[in-house]
C-alpha positions as CSV (number, residue, x, y, z in Angstrom):
1,X,2.1,51.6,15.8
2,X,3.0,51.1,19.4
3,X,5.5,48.7,20.9
4,X,2.8,46.3,22.1
5,X,1.2,46.3,18.4
6,X,4.6,45.8,17.0
7,X,5.3,42.7,19.3
8,X,1.9,41.2,18.6
9,X,2.4,41.5,14.8
10,X,6.1,40.3,15.2
11,X,4.6,37.5,17.2
12,X,1.7,36.6,14.8
13,X,4.3,36.7,11.9
14,X,6.8,34.0,13.7
15,X,3.7,31.8,14.4
16,X,2.7,31.7,11.0
17,X,6.1,31.3,9.7
18,X,6.3,28.0,12.0
19,X,3.1,26.8,10.9
20,X,4.1,27.1,7.2
21,X,7.4,25.4,7.7
22,X,6.0,22.7,9.8
23,X,3.4,22.1,6.9
24,X,6.3,22.2,4.2
25,X,8.1,19.5,6.4
26,X,4.9,17.1,6.5
27,X,4.2,17.6,3.0
28,X,2.9,14.4,1.1
29,X,5.5,15.1,-1.6
30,X,8.5,14.9,0.9
31,X,10.4,11.7,0.5
32,X,10.1,11.4,4.3
33,X,6.2,10.6,3.9
34,X,6.9,7.9,1.3
35,X,9.4,6.1,3.5
36,X,7.0,6.5,6.4
37,X,4.5,4.6,4.6
38,X,6.8,2.0,3.5
39,X,8.4,1.6,7.1
40,X,7.6,-1.8,8.5
41,X,7.1,-0.4,11.9
42,X,4.1,1.7,11.2
43,X,2.0,-1.3,10.4
44,X,1.3,-0.4,6.8
45,X,3.7,-2.5,5.3
46,X,3.8,-6.2,6.8
47,X,5.8,-9.4,5.8
48,X,4.7,-12.9,6.7
49,X,6.5,-16.3,5.9
50,X,4.2,-19.5,5.2
51,X,6.1,-22.3,4.7
52,X,8.6,-21.5,1.7
53,X,6.9,-18.5,0.4
54,X,7.2,-14.9,1.9
55,X,4.3,-12.5,1.5
56,X,5.3,-8.7,1.5
57,X,2.0,-6.6,1.8
58,X,2.0,-2.9,1.4
59,X,-1.2,-0.7,2.0
60,X,-1.1,2.6,-0.3
61,X,-2.9,5.4,1.2
62,X,-4.7,7.9,-1.4
63,X,-1.9,10.4,-1.0
64,X,0.9,7.6,-1.6
65,X,-1.1,6.7,-4.9
66,X,-1.1,10.4,-6.1
67,X,2.3,10.8,-5.5
68,X,3.3,7.6,-7.6
69,X,1.1,8.8,-10.5
70,X,2.3,12.2,-10.6
71,X,5.6,12.5,-9.0
72,X,4.9,14.9,-6.5
73,X,2.1,16.2,-4.3
74,X,-0.1,19.5,-5.0
75,X,-3.0,19.5,-2.5
76,X,-5.3,21.3,-4.7
77,X,-4.9,18.8,-7.5
78,X,-5.2,15.9,-5.0
79,X,-8.2,17.6,-3.5
80,X,-9.9,17.7,-6.9
81,X,-9.3,13.9,-7.7
82,X,-9.6,12.6,-4.1
83,X,-13.1,11.3,-4.6
84,X,-11.8,9.0,-7.4
85,X,-9.1,7.9,-5.9
86,X,-10.8,7.1,-2.3
87,X,-13.0,4.8,-4.4
88,X,-10.4,2.1,-4.2
89,X,-8.3,0.5,-1.3
90,X,-4.9,0.1,-3.0
91,X,-2.3,-2.7,-2.0
92,X,1.0,-4.2,-3.3
93,X,1.5,-7.8,-2.9
94,X,5.2,-9.3,-3.3
95,X,5.4,-12.9,-3.1
96,X,8.9,-14.5,-3.1
97,X,10.5,-17.8,-2.4
98,X,13.0,-18.3,0.6
99,X,14.9,-21.3,-1.4
100,X,16.8,-18.2,-3.2
101,X,14.9,-18.9,-6.5
102,X,12.4,-17.1,-8.6
103,X,8.9,-18.1,-7.0
104,X,7.5,-19.1,-10.3
105,X,10.3,-21.9,-10.4
106,X,9.7,-22.8,-6.9
107,X,6.0,-23.4,-7.4
108,X,6.7,-25.4,-10.9
109,X,7.8,-28.8,-11.5
110,X,8.9,-28.5,-15.2
111,X,8.8,-26.2,-18.1
112,X,5.2,-27.2,-18.7
113,X,4.2,-26.6,-14.9
114,X,6.0,-23.1,-15.1
115,X,3.5,-21.9,-17.9
116,X,0.4,-23.1,-15.8
117,X,1.9,-21.2,-12.9
118,X,2.4,-17.9,-15.1
119,X,-1.2,-18.1,-16.3
120,X,-2.8,-18.7,-13.0
121,X,-0.8,-15.4,-11.6
122,X,-1.5,-13.6,-14.8
123,X,-5.4,-14.5,-15.0
124,X,-7.0,-16.2,-12.0
125,X,-5.1,-15.6,-9.2
126,X,-7.1,-12.4,-8.6
127,X,-10.3,-14.7,-7.9
128,X,-8.6,-16.2,-4.8
129,X,-7.7,-12.8,-3.1
130,X,-10.2,-10.9,-0.8
131,X,-10.2,-8.4,1.6
132,X,-11.6,-9.1,5.0
133,X,-13.2,-6.1,6.2
134,X,-15.8,-5.5,9.0
135,X,-16.7,-8.9,9.1
136,X,-17.3,-8.7,5.1
137,X,-15.2,-10.3,2.5
138,X,-14.5,-7.8,-0.4
139,X,-13.5,-9.3,-4.0
140,X,-10.4,-7.9,-5.7
141,X,-11.6,-5.5,-8.4
142,X,-8.1,-4.2,-9.6
143,X,-5.6,-6.4,-10.2
144,X,-1.9,-6.3,-12.1
145,X,0.6,-9.2,-12.2
146,X,4.1,-7.6,-12.8
147,X,6.0,-10.2,-14.7
148,X,9.5,-9.0,-14.3
149,X,11.6,-10.5,-11.6
150,X,12.7,-8.2,-8.9
151,X,16.1,-8.6,-7.2
152,X,14.6,-10.9,-4.5
153,X,13.4,-13.1,-7.1
154,X,9.7,-12.3,-6.2
155,X,6.6,-11.2,-8.0
156,X,4.4,-8.3,-7.5
157,X,0.8,-7.7,-7.7
158,X,-1.2,-4.4,-7.5
159,X,-4.5,-4.9,-5.8
160,X,-7.5,-2.9,-5.5
161,X,-10.6,-3.6,-3.5
162,X,-13.9,-1.2,-3.1
163,X,-13.8,1.4,-0.4
164,X,-17.0,1.3,1.3
165,X,-15.8,4.1,3.8
166,X,-15.0,1.9,6.6
167,X,-13.5,3.6,9.7
168,X,-11.7,0.4,10.6
169,X,-7.9,0.8,11.5
170,X,-7.0,-2.9,10.2
171,X,-8.2,-5.3,7.5
172,X,-6.8,-8.7,6.5
173,X,-6.0,-9.8,2.9
174,X,-7.0,-13.2,2.6
175,X,-5.7,-15.4,0.4
176,X,-7.3,-18.9,-0.7
177,X,-5.1,-20.6,-3.2
178,X,-4.3,-24.3,-3.5
179,X,-1.4,-23.3,-5.7
180,X,0.1,-21.5,-2.8
181,X,-0.9,-23.2,0.5
182,X,-3.4,-25.9,1.1
183,X,-4.6,-23.7,3.9
184,X,-6.2,-20.0,3.8
185,X,-3.5,-17.3,4.2
186,X,-4.5,-14.3,6.1
187,X,-2.5,-11.4,6.1
188,X,-3.2,-8.4,9.1
189,X,-2.3,-5.0,7.9
190,X,-3.1,-1.8,9.7
191,X,-4.8,1.2,8.0
192,X,-4.4,3.6,11.2
193,X,-2.8,7.2,10.5
194,X,-2.4,6.4,6.9
195,X,-2.8,10.1,5.8
196,X,-0.2,12.5,6.2
197,X,-2.6,15.0,7.3
198,X,-3.2,12.6,10.2
199,X,0.4,12.5,11.1
């Protein structure tokens, strides 16, 4: 083998190694990807304060949802299940009170009222939530109320909306609930560069 061919082969080997290392560093299973999605600076995670309530909204890209479900990322398995995952746009909404108390208690006057608020969050709050995208309001088709109180005295909701294949980089979560605020609440959130493959 000539020196020129040896140098070319060596150069190709180095390039392949560098590309492989870069791919490993950016793999969605990497803790860094999960942290990147949760970082408020990237626009996929936002926090809005409306009167006494704090709304914390997290957009969850398909890769993020897959990692949460399986515990790790396998590109082949993900690709086989992507069509199913991509049918829904996933979000997590947390609502807490800035009064340093459980949000259920902050919205209740007494024990009977507390049961009413719990019932509302468990069964009917879903009807008051929509996703505004491309001028269209999409109903909440996936809803789960986490009944446990977290360390910030907030309550969390898993939300899902139909994915109509929009290329829009920004959507708004619209909440029209007399239980929370007499005025509609709109939370703008980014979906730009949400895939690890786009980073």
